[in-house]
N, CA, C and O atoms as a MOPAC input file, in Angstrom:
PM7 MOZYME 1SCF
protein

 N     -8.11600 1     9.15100 1   -10.43200 1
 C     -8.31100 1     9.36200 1    -8.74200 1
 C     -7.39100 1    10.53800 1    -8.51700 1
 O     -6.24900 1    10.59100 1    -8.97500 1
 N     -7.97100 1    11.50500 1    -7.76200 1
 C     -7.56000 1    12.70100 1    -7.21300 1
 C     -6.50100 1    12.21400 1    -6.12400 1
 O     -6.81000 1    11.31100 1    -5.34700 1
 N     -5.14500 1    12.87600 1    -6.07500 1
 C     -4.40700 1    12.54900 1    -5.09400 1
 C     -3.04800 1    13.56400 1    -5.01600 1
 O     -2.60400 1    14.16200 1    -5.99600 1
 N     -2.65300 1    13.61300 1    -4.05800 1
 C     -1.46300 1    14.92300 1    -3.78600 1
 C     -0.27300 1    13.91000 1    -3.32600 1
 O     -0.44100 1    13.00900 1    -2.50300 1
 N      0.83300 1    14.17000 1    -3.92000 1
 C      2.15500 1    13.42600 1    -3.06900 1
 C      2.69600 1    14.29300 1    -2.00400 1
 O      2.47700 1    15.50400 1    -1.98800 1
 N      3.39500 1    13.68400 1    -1.12300 1
 C      3.88500 1    14.28000 1     0.18000 1
 C      5.26600 1    13.79600 1     0.32000 1
 O      5.62600 1    12.62000 1     0.37300 1
 N      6.07900 1    14.98200 1     0.38000 1
 C      7.49500 1    14.72300 1     0.47500 1
 C      8.06700 1    15.21600 1     1.95200 1
 O      7.90100 1    16.42400 1     2.12100 1
 N      8.63400 1    14.60500 1     2.92900 1
 C      8.81900 1    14.78500 1     4.13100 1
 C     10.43100 1    14.89400 1     4.41100 1
 O     10.91000 1    15.24900 1     5.48800 1
 N     11.25200 1    14.49300 1     3.14000 1
 C     12.48900 1    14.67000 1     3.42400 1
 C     13.26700 1    15.14600 1     2.31300 1
 O     13.18900 1    14.58800 1     1.21800 1
 N     14.05000 1    16.18800 1     2.52700 1
 C     14.88700 1    17.26100 1     1.46700 1
 C     16.08200 1    16.47400 1     1.34400 1
 O     16.26400 1    15.78900 1     0.33800 1
 N     17.03100 1    16.52100 1     2.42100 1
 C     18.43500 1    16.05300 1     2.29100 1
 C     18.63800 1    14.92400 1     2.42900 1
 O     19.71500 1    14.42600 1     2.10300 1
 N     17.66000 1    14.24200 1     2.94500 1
 C     17.85300 1    12.64300 1     3.23900 1
 C     16.20300 1    11.93400 1     3.25900 1
 O     15.22900 1    12.49100 1     3.76700 1
 N     16.19100 1    10.79400 1     2.68200 1
 C     14.67700 1    10.11200 1     2.80200 1
 C     14.19800 1    10.43200 1     3.95200 1
 O     14.84400 1    10.56700 1     4.99200 1
 N     12.66300 1    10.60700 1     3.75000 1
 C     11.74900 1    10.97200 1     4.87200 1
 C     10.75500 1     9.79800 1     4.52800 1
 O     10.88900 1     8.86600 1     3.73600 1
 N      9.60100 1    10.17100 1     5.46500 1
 C      8.30000 1     9.19100 1     5.22700 1
 C      7.47900 1     9.88600 1     4.08600 1
 O      6.64400 1    10.72700 1     4.41900 1
 N      7.66400 1     9.59000 1     2.77300 1
 C      7.00100 1    10.11500 1     1.80400 1
 C      5.58900 1     9.36700 1     1.63000 1
 O      5.30300 1     8.31300 1     2.19700 1
 N      4.79500 1    10.04400 1     0.79900 1
 C      3.58800 1     9.25200 1     0.71000 1
 C      2.56600 1    10.04100 1    -0.22200 1
 O      2.97800 1    10.86600 1    -1.03800 1
 N      1.18200 1     9.74200 1    -0.05900 1
 C      0.16500 1    10.35400 1    -0.99500 1
 C     -1.19800 1    10.49900 1    -0.15900 1
 O     -1.70500 1     9.70000 1     0.62900 1
 N     -1.59600 1    11.65700 1    -0.53700 1
 C     -2.83800 1    11.68100 1     0.11800 1
 C     -4.05800 1    11.84000 1    -0.97800 1
 O     -4.16000 1    12.71400 1    -1.83900 1
 N     -4.86700 1    10.85700 1    -0.73000 1
 C     -6.26000 1    10.73000 1    -1.79300 1
 C     -7.46500 1    11.32100 1    -1.10500 1
 O     -7.35300 1    11.45700 1     0.11300 1
 N     -8.42200 1    11.63900 1    -1.57900 1
 C     -9.72100 1    11.84700 1    -1.21400 1
 C    -10.32300 1    10.80400 1    -1.06600 1
 O     -9.98700 1     9.75600 1    -1.61800 1
 N    -11.51000 1    10.95500 1    -0.13900 1
 C    -12.17200 1     9.62400 1     0.28700 1
 C    -13.13900 1     9.55400 1    -0.84200 1
 O    -13.63900 1    10.52900 1    -1.40100 1
 N    -13.39700 1     8.02800 1    -1.18100 1
 C    -14.43700 1     7.52800 1    -2.06000 1
 C    -15.72100 1     7.70100 1    -1.21800 1
 O    -16.70100 1     8.19300 1    -1.77800 1
 N    -15.79300 1     7.36600 1    -0.02700 1
 C    -16.97500 1     7.31400 1     0.84300 1
 C    -16.77000 1     7.95900 1     2.09800 1
 O    -15.65100 1     7.85600 1     2.60200 1
 N    -17.65800 1     8.61000 1     2.69300 1
 C    -17.65900 1     9.16600 1     3.94100 1
 C    -17.10200 1     8.34000 1     5.20200 1
 O    -16.48500 1     8.86800 1     6.12800 1
 N    -17.38300 1     7.06600 1     5.11600 1
 C    -17.06000 1     6.17900 1     5.97500 1
 C    -15.80600 1     5.45100 1     5.87500 1
 O    -15.38900 1     4.71300 1     6.76800 1
 N    -15.12700 1     5.70300 1     4.61600 1
 C    -13.86300 1     5.02200 1     4.58900 1
 C    -12.89200 1     5.76500 1     5.53100 1
 O    -12.78800 1     6.94900 1     5.84900 1
 N    -12.02600 1     4.32000 1     5.95600 1
 C    -11.09100 1     4.72500 1     7.02600 1
 C     -9.91300 1     5.38900 1     6.48200 1
 O     -9.69400 1     5.26000 1     5.27800 1
 N     -8.98300 1     6.20700 1     7.33200 1
 C     -7.76600 1     6.72600 1     6.94900 1
 C     -6.87500 1     5.24200 1     6.97600 1
 O     -6.77000 1     4.48600 1     7.94200 1
 N     -6.29600 1     5.07800 1     5.66700 1
 C     -5.22500 1     3.86500 1     5.51400 1
 C     -3.81300 1     4.40500 1     5.29400 1
 O     -3.57000 1     5.16400 1     4.35600 1
 N     -2.96400 1     4.04000 1     6.09200 1
 C     -1.27800 1     4.07900 1     5.81000 1
 C     -0.80300 1     2.79100 1     4.90100 1
 O     -1.08700 1     1.60300 1     5.05500 1
 N     -0.01200 1     3.40600 1     3.93700 1
 C      0.69400 1     2.42900 1     3.06600 1
 C      2.12000 1     2.46100 1     3.06400 1
 O      2.69700 1     3.51700 1     2.80400 1
 N      2.76900 1     1.38500 1     3.33400 1
 C      4.24800 1     1.42900 1     3.49700 1
 C      4.77900 1     0.78200 1     2.37100 1
 O      4.31100 1    -0.27200 1     1.94100 1
 N      5.88800 1     1.45900 1     1.79700 1
 C      6.89000 1     0.79600 1     0.82100 1
 C      7.46700 1    -0.46700 1     1.43500 1
 O      7.78900 1    -0.54800 1     2.62100 1
 N      7.58700 1    -1.53700 1     0.46600 1
 C      8.41200 1    -2.70200 1     0.79700 1
 C      9.36000 1    -3.10500 1    -0.38100 1
 O      9.15800 1    -2.77900 1    -1.55000 1
 N     10.27000 1    -3.74700 1    -0.00100 1
 C     11.35700 1    -4.30300 1    -1.14200 1
 C     10.45200 1    -5.20800 1    -2.10000 1
 O     10.36500 1    -5.06800 1    -3.32000 1
 N      9.74500 1    -6.23600 1    -1.26100 1
 C      9.15800 1    -7.35700 1    -2.20800 1
 C      7.77100 1    -7.61300 1    -1.47000 1
 O      7.74100 1    -7.79800 1    -0.25400 1
 N      6.67900 1    -7.61700 1    -2.21900 1
 C      5.49600 1    -7.53700 1    -1.79900 1
 C      5.03800 1    -9.12200 1    -1.33500 1
 O      4.48500 1    -9.25200 1    -0.24300 1
 N      5.25400 1   -10.18100 1    -2.09300 1
 C      4.91400 1   -11.42300 1    -1.89100 1
 C      5.39600 1   -11.96200 1    -0.69400 1
 O      4.54100 1   -12.49800 1     0.01100 1
 N      6.57600 1   -11.95800 1    -0.27500 1
 C      7.22100 1   -12.25700 1     0.92300 1
 C      6.65100 1   -11.39100 1     2.25500 1
 O      6.55700 1   -11.92700 1     3.35900 1
 N      6.29400 1   -10.02800 1     2.01900 1
 C      5.54700 1    -9.44400 1     2.88600 1
 C      4.35900 1    -9.89100 1     3.35000 1
 O      3.98100 1    -9.65400 1     4.49800 1
 N      3.67100 1   -10.57900 1     2.48600 1
 C      2.29200 1   -11.26400 1     2.60900 1
 C      2.09000 1   -12.09200 1     3.19900 1
 O      1.06400 1   -12.32700 1     3.83600 1
 N      3.39900 1   -12.94700 1     3.07200 1
 C      3.57400 1   -14.13600 1     3.74200 1
 C      3.83400 1   -13.83900 1     5.34800 1
 O      3.23600 1   -14.43200 1     6.24600 1
 N      4.55400 1   -13.09900 1     5.49100 1
 C      5.05600 1   -12.22500 1     6.98000 1
 C      3.76500 1   -11.95300 1     7.74500 1
 O      3.42400 1   -12.46100 1     8.81400 1
 N      2.99600 1   -10.90300 1     6.87400 1
 C      1.89100 1   -10.65600 1     7.58000 1
 C      0.74600 1   -11.55500 1     8.06900 1
 O      0.07700 1   -11.38000 1     9.08700 1
 N      0.63100 1   -12.58900 1     7.13300 1
 C     -0.27600 1   -13.43600 1     7.54900 1
 C      0.11100 1   -14.58900 1     8.44300 1
 O     -0.69400 1   -15.25400 1     9.09400 1
 N      1.35900 1   -14.75600 1     8.41600 1
 C      1.83200 1   -15.75000 1     9.37100 1
 C      2.04300 1   -15.02000 1    10.86100 1
 O      2.29100 1   -15.70900 1    11.85000 1
 N      1.91500 1   -13.47900 1    10.94000 1
 C      1.54200 1   -13.20400 1    12.25100 1
 C      0.29900 1   -12.56000 1    12.78500 1
 O      0.18700 1   -11.69300 1    13.65100 1
 N     -0.83800 1   -13.33600 1    11.89500 1
 C     -2.13400 1   -13.06200 1    11.93900 1
 C     -2.73200 1   -12.09000 1    11.52000 1
 O     -3.80200 1   -11.69200 1    11.98000 1
 N     -2.07900 1   -11.55100 1    10.53500 1
 C     -2.90600 1   -10.41700 1     9.72900 1
 C     -3.59300 1   -11.25400 1     8.62500 1
 O     -3.31600 1   -12.39700 1     8.26300 1
 N     -4.67600 1   -10.31200 1     8.12000 1
 C     -5.41200 1   -10.87000 1     7.16800 1
 C     -5.40200 1    -9.98500 1     5.66300 1
 O     -5.70400 1    -8.79200 1     5.63000 1
 N     -5.05800 1   -10.66500 1     4.60100 1
 C     -5.07600 1    -9.75300 1     3.26400 1
 C     -6.55200 1    -9.31500 1     2.97100 1
 O     -7.31100 1   -10.26000 1     2.75500 1
 N     -6.99800 1    -8.30100 1     2.93300 1
 C     -8.31500 1    -7.89200 1     2.67900 1
 C     -8.68700 1    -7.47000 1     1.29700 1
 O     -9.84000 1    -7.54000 1     0.87200 1
 N     -7.61200 1    -7.00300 1     0.57200 1
 C     -7.50800 1    -6.72300 1    -0.87100 1
 C     -6.14400 1    -7.40300 1    -1.65500 1
 O     -5.02000 1    -6.92600 1    -1.49800 1
 N     -6.37800 1    -8.42000 1    -2.39900 1
 C     -5.20200 1    -9.30900 1    -2.68200 1
 C     -4.33000 1    -8.24700 1    -3.60100 1
 O     -4.68200 1    -7.17200 1    -4.08800 1
 N     -3.20800 1    -8.86000 1    -3.65200 1
 C     -2.16000 1    -8.15100 1    -4.62900 1
 C     -2.50100 1    -7.83100 1    -5.85900 1
 O     -2.77300 1    -8.72100 1    -6.66400 1
 N     -2.53900 1    -6.59300 1    -6.17800 1
 C     -2.96000 1    -5.89100 1    -7.64400 1
 C     -2.08300 1    -4.86000 1    -8.33400 1
 O     -1.44900 1    -4.04900 1    -7.65800 1
 N     -2.03300 1    -4.86800 1    -9.57600 1
 C     -1.06400 1    -4.15500 1   -10.17300 1
 C     -1.79100 1    -2.60600 1   -10.01400 1
 O     -2.99900 1    -2.40500 1    -9.89600 1
 N     -0.61200 1    -1.48500 1   -10.04900 1
 C     -0.89900 1    -0.07900 1   -10.13100 1
 C     -0.12700 1     0.09000 1   -11.34800 1
 O      1.07100 1     0.33400 1   -11.20800 1
 N     -0.62200 1     0.00100 1   -12.55400 1
 C      0.03600 1    -0.06500 1   -13.74600 1
 C      1.23400 1     1.22700 1   -13.82200 1
 O      0.90900 1     2.37800 1   -13.53100 1
 N      2.57400 1     0.88800 1   -14.22800 1
 C      3.53400 1     1.92200 1   -14.01900 1
 C      4.14100 1     2.07200 1   -12.96000 1
 O      5.29000 1     2.51400 1   -12.98900 1
 N      3.62100 1     1.79500 1   -11.95300 1
 C      3.99600 1     2.24100 1   -10.49300 1
 C      4.58700 1     1.21300 1    -9.55400 1
 O      5.68100 1     1.38900 1    -9.01800 1
 N      3.74400 1    -0.00800 1    -9.33800 1
 C      4.09800 1    -1.03400 1    -8.74900 1
 C      2.80900 1    -2.21200 1    -8.14100 1
 O      1.72400 1    -2.32200 1    -8.71200 1
 N      3.09900 1    -2.81300 1    -7.21600 1
 C      2.17500 1    -3.87000 1    -6.79100 1
 C      1.64200 1    -3.14800 1    -5.38200 1
 O      2.34600 1    -2.41400 1    -4.68900 1
 N      0.21400 1    -3.51400 1    -5.09100 1
 C     -0.36800 1    -2.92100 1    -4.01300 1
 C     -1.32300 1    -3.99800 1    -3.25000 1
 O     -2.09800 1    -4.62300 1    -3.97400 1
 N     -1.33500 1    -4.24800 1    -1.95900 1
 C     -2.14100 1    -4.97200 1    -1.50800 1
 C     -2.47200 1    -4.27900 1     0.00000 1
 O     -1.77500 1    -3.44700 1     0.58000 1
 N     -3.69400 1    -4.84800 1     0.44100 1
 C     -4.44600 1    -4.25700 1     1.79000 1
 C     -4.37400 1    -5.28700 1     2.81600 1
 O     -4.39400 1    -6.48000 1     2.51400 1
 N     -4.28100 1    -4.82200 1     4.17200 1
 C     -4.26900 1    -5.88100 1     5.35300 1
 C     -5.07200 1    -5.45700 1     6.24400 1
 O     -5.56600 1    -4.33100 1     6.18500 1
 N     -5.31000 1    -6.29800 1     7.18800 1
 C     -6.12800 1    -5.90500 1     8.44100 1
 C     -5.13700 1    -6.55700 1     9.55200 1
 O     -4.64500 1    -7.68400 1     9.49000 1
 N     -4.97100 1    -5.68800 1    10.48200 1
 C     -3.79700 1    -6.34200 1    11.38300 1
 C     -4.80600 1    -7.09100 1    12.46200 1
 O     -6.01600 1    -7.19400 1    12.26500 1
 N     -4.11000 1    -7.60900 1    13.65600 1
 C     -4.84200 1    -8.43100 1    14.66500 1
 C     -5.84100 1    -7.42700 1    15.48500 1
 O     -6.76400 1    -7.79500 1    16.21200 1
 N     -5.48700 1    -6.19000 1    15.23000 1
 C     -6.59700 1    -5.03300 1    16.11500 1
 C     -7.40800 1    -4.29100 1    15.24400 1
 O     -7.80100 1    -3.16700 1    15.55700 1
 N     -7.83000 1    -5.08200 1    13.66500 1
 C     -8.68800 1    -4.60400 1    12.71700 1
 C     -8.28500 1    -3.04500 1    12.26600 1
 O     -9.12300 1    -2.17800 1    12.01800 1
 N     -6.89000 1    -2.86800 1    12.21200 1
 C     -6.58100 1    -1.78300 1    11.47200 1
 C     -6.02000 1    -2.19000 1    10.16500 1
 O     -5.25500 1    -3.13200 1     9.95800 1
 N     -6.57000 1    -1.23800 1     9.20000 1
 C     -6.37500 1    -1.40700 1     7.89300 1
 C     -4.89000 1    -0.85000 1     7.61700 1
 O     -4.32200 1     0.05000 1     8.23600 1
 N     -4.43800 1    -1.54700 1     6.62000 1
 C     -2.97600 1    -0.90100 1     6.11500 1
 C     -2.63400 1    -1.44800 1     4.84900 1
 O     -3.23000 1    -2.47900 1     4.53900 1
 N     -1.73000 1    -0.94200 1     3.97800 1
 C     -1.37000 1    -1.10800 1     2.90600 1
 C      0.15000 1    -1.59300 1     2.63600 1
 O      0.94000 1    -1.33500 1     3.54400 1
 N      0.60700 1    -2.20000 1     1.60500 1
 C      1.97500 1    -2.46700 1     1.21700 1
 C      2.12700 1    -2.45800 1     0.03300 1
 O      1.32600 1    -3.04800 1    -0.69200 1
 N      3.26100 1    -1.74400 1    -0.49400 1
 C      3.38700 1    -1.29200 1    -1.94200 1
 C      4.67400 1    -1.70400 1    -2.37300 1
 O      5.57300 1    -1.33100 1    -1.62000 1
 N      5.10000 1    -2.49400 1    -3.55800 1
 C      6.21600 1    -2.67900 1    -4.09600 1
 C      6.31700 1    -1.87300 1    -5.30500 1
 O      5.45200 1    -1.90600 1    -6.18000 1
 N      7.49000 1    -1.06300 1    -5.36900 1
 C      7.70500 1    -0.14600 1    -6.52300 1
 C      8.03000 1    -1.23000 1    -7.97000 1
 O      8.74500 1    -2.22900 1    -7.89600 1
 N      7.49900 1    -0.87500 1    -8.93300 1
 C      7.65000 1    -1.86300 1   -10.11900 1
 C      7.07900 1    -1.13900 1   -11.31100 1
 O      5.86300 1    -1.10400 1   -11.49900 1
 N      8.00500 1    -0.52100 1   -12.17300 1
 C      7.45800 1     0.16500 1   -13.17500 1
 C      6.93700 1    -0.55900 1   -14.11800 1
 O      6.10200 1    -0.03600 1   -14.85700 1
 N      7.30900 1    -1.89000 1   -14.29400 1
 C      6.83800 1    -2.97500 1   -15.04600 1
 C      5.31500 1    -3.35400 1   -14.64800 1
 O      4.67300 1    -4.05600 1   -15.42900 1
 N      4.80800 1    -2.96100 1   -13.60400 1
 C      3.50600 1    -3.58100 1   -13.19900 1
 C      2.45200 1    -3.10300 1   -14.22800 1
 O      2.34200 1    -2.00300 1   -14.76900 1
 N      1.64500 1    -4.31800 1   -14.36300 1
 C      0.45600 1    -4.03300 1   -15.34100 1
 C     -0.53100 1    -5.20700 1   -15.10100 1
 O     -0.24100 1    -6.20500 1   -14.44200 1
 N     -1.57300 1    -5.01600 1   -15.62500 1
 C     -2.82300 1    -5.93800 1   -15.53000 1
 C     -2.56900 1    -6.89700 1   -16.58900 1
 O     -2.27200 1    -6.42500 1   -17.68600 1
 N     -2.63100 1    -8.18300 1   -16.45800 1
 C     -2.46000 1    -9.40500 1   -17.17000 1
 C     -3.64500 1    -9.43900 1   -17.99200 1
 O     -4.67900 1    -9.06300 1   -17.44000 1
 N     -3.72200 1    -9.85600 1   -19.35200 1
 C     -4.79300 1    -9.94800 1   -19.99700 1
 C     -5.08500 1    -9.02600 1   -20.85600 1
 O     -6.13000 1    -9.09300 1   -21.50300 1

């Protein structure tokens, strides 16, 4: 997958991220946030009325990722860093 990392803070942490090419012209812009632990984050989002639209999945060597839809139908992601993340099987 083609992507570019974005760093917004040099002397102190900023809001860093990645910019990816769209897979489809109708694909929405999706923001993904870093979280300390993904499982409790999923619980909090769902308790607040959010819906998990792409279940927790490994990004091997990077971490765990899931996508959600909020109560106004905006899509966003949450990612937990974990270099040991991998597919089972």
